[in-house]
C-alpha positions, -999 to 999 in steps of 0.1 A, spaced: -148 93 128 -119 86 105 -92 62 117 -59 77 126 -38 47 116 -35 20 91 -15 -12 91 -1 -27 59 15 -60 67 35 -82 44 35 -119 51 71 -130 44 65 -168 40 92 -193 35 86 -195 -3 89 -158 -6 120 -156 15 136 -184 -5 129 -165 -37 145 -133 -23 175 -152 -10 182 -178 -37 168 -161 -68 175 -126 -57 140 -115 -67 120 -92 -43 91 -88 -67 75 -122 -63 40 -130 -51 34 -122 -14 4 -119 9 -5 -86 24 -30 -76 50 -44 -41 51 -63 -26 80 -76 9 85 -81 14 122 -94 -20 133 -113 -27 100 -98 -52 76 -99 -38 41 -80 -69 28 -72 -101 46 -77 -112 81 -55 -121 110 -38 -151 93 -43 -144 56 -40 -116 31 -45 -107 -5 -18 -117 -29 1 -95 -53 36 -89 -66 55 -75 -36 76 -47 -52 46 -37 -73 24 -34 -43 49 -12 -25 53 11 -55 15 14 -60 11 22 -23 38 50 -27 20 63 -58 -12 65 -38 4 93 -17 6 115 -48 -31 110 -53 -38 117 -16 -18 150 -17 -36 161 -49 -70 150 -38 -74 124 -66 -87 89 -67 -60 61 -70 -68 25 -78 -43 -2 -67 -45 -35 -85 -40 -69 -68 -37 -103 -85 -37 -87 -120 -71 -73 -116 -96 -96 -99 -94 -72 -70 -86 -36 -64 -82 -12 -36 -93 24 -39 -78 54 -22 -101 84 -27 -108 119 -13 -133 121 15 -128 156 28 -100 181 33 -81 160 58 -95 125 52 -94 99 25 -115 67 21 -98 33 16 -120 7 0 -118 -28 -13 -134 -32 -47 -143 -66 -62 -152 -52 -96 -135 -26 -118 -168 -7 -120 -168 -6 -82 -132 6 -82 -140 35 -105 -174 44 -89 -183 41 -52 -220 37 -61 -211 5 -79 -193 -12 -50 -208 -44 -37 -220 -50 -2 -189 -72 4 -166 -43 -4 -153 -29 28 -143 7 32 -131 29 60 -121 66 62 -87 75 75 -68 108 80 -45 117 51 -17 119 75 -24 85 90 -24 69 55 7 86 43 26 77 75 15 40 72 25 38 36 59 53 41 66 32 72 55 1 53 76 8 23 107 15 44 101 -17 64 97 -37 32 129 -23 18 148 -29 50 135 -65 54 145 -74 18 180 -60 23 183 -79 56 172 -111 38 197 -105 10 221 -76 13 232 -81 -23 198 -67 -34 207 -32 -21 216 -20 -56 191 -41 -74 169 -19 -97 135 -25 -79 150 -19 -45 167 13 -56 134 25 -72 115 18 -40 141 37 -19 140 66 -43 102 67 -43 102 67 -5 125 97 -4 105 115 -31 71 111 -14 86 120 20 98 153 5 65 160 -12 46 153 20 69 175 41 67 204 16 29 201 12 7 222 33 -12 190 43 17 175 63 4 192 95 39 200 107 
């Protein structure tokens, strides 16, 4: 059975908050935990995988395009020692996988035993990504309202609106 929900949680630690507030930079390194249903794809209860915050959000939003067009999408963490793959499973479901090698990211047959994967409904993934991206945007603006017009934050908000429109107009939205 595919999961119906995913949780993508950013860990806004004090160092990250300080960078957003003092240096006005939302794209710094951050930890993120990703679960599909109750399965941890990345991280665990107290620790996540690291990546550049704004870049992760934008990659997650780009994954929606792949989901809607039934294509594979590879997200990169930590400049490539690890990847997460979003790939077609069936008409209504995708598979989300951790990949510890680029070969495994490109080809499911090359994934290692330690690479966790879990199917999720397309609707569940898309909703989780949009909700996470909006929560990230709102959290950054709450931390530092002067970033509302900063290029990365404007791009994130524009991408959220774009993928929401694409999802709503697709025949896969289930509305």
